[in-house]
N, C-alpha and C positions, 0 to 999 in steps of 0.2 A: 526612366527606370524606377520602379518602386523600391524604396529602401527595404533592406532585409530586416527581419525581426530576429533577435537572439533566440536560439532554440529554447532556452529555459523559459523565457517569457511566453513563447508560443505554447509550450507544454503546460505551463500553469494555467493559461487561458483555456486550453482544451479540457483540463482536469476539473474545471468549474462545473462541467456537465457531468451529473452523476452517472449517466450511462457510460460515458467515456472512461470515467474513473473506475467503474466496475470492471470493464474490459481490461484496463491497465493493470488492476490488481490480479485479475484472473490470469493474465499473461505472465505476470511475475511469479505467481504460484505454479504455473505450468513449468516455467523454467527451473524453479526450485525442485520440482519432482524429477527433473532430468539431471541436475548437477549438484543438488543438496547444498547450494550456496544461498543462504537466507538473505544476504546483503541486498540483492536485487528487490526482494519483497519489502525489506525495511526501507529501502530508498523509495519504492513506490508509495509506501505509507507517508514518508516525509514529503514527497512531492504533492500528494493529495492534501496533506495538512497545510502546506504552503498555499495551495490554491484556495483553501477555505479559511485563510486568515493567519496562518503561521503556527509555529510550535508553541509559542507563548499562549495563544488562544486555546490550542489543544490541551495544554497543561491545565489551564484554568477550567476548561469544560470537563476534564476527566478527574479533577482534584488530585492530580499527580504533580510532583514538583518539576520545574523546568529542566533541571539537570538530569533528573531521572528519565524524562522523555527523550532528551538528547542521547543519553546512554543506551536506552532501549532501542532507539531507532538508528543509532550510529553504526558504523562499520564494525562488524563483529558483535553487534548487540544480540542479546538473547533474552527478550522480554518474557516474563511469566505469562501464563495463559490468561490470568486475570487482567494483567496490564494490556495485553493484546486485545482482549475483549472490550475493555474500556476505550481503547484507541479506536478500534473499528466502529464501535457504537457511536462514538462522538463524530466520526467521519461519515456516518450514515449507512454503515454496513454491519453485518453480523457474521459470526462463524457458522458454518454448516458442514455437513458430512454427506458425501455421495458414495454410492457403491462403486466398486471397481469393475463390476460385471460388464458394463458397456465398453470399457477400455479393452478388456480381455477379448470380447467379441470382435471389436474393431481390429485388434492385432492379428486375429486369425483370418480375416477376410482379405 
């Protein structure tokens, strides 16, 4: 029998793939749009940061202090837009806006 791998190790390995990380973030944002609980999105950012070298590396790349990164991405964190943009950019992503028209059409079908 093949030994099992702890889920966290499995997830971090999967999140090294940028396409998988993108879907992971998109899913967390979709959940936020349903329940308005930002903690899942912040956790997703932390997980991706871990997969890319950890929060210390992220702090260094964003020129934000380590404690500030932990606060921003911690439970109940509420990062400023500028901080969120720096974090996303460092992780290889960017903010974008999409119209809601497609969702409204899908809801009526």
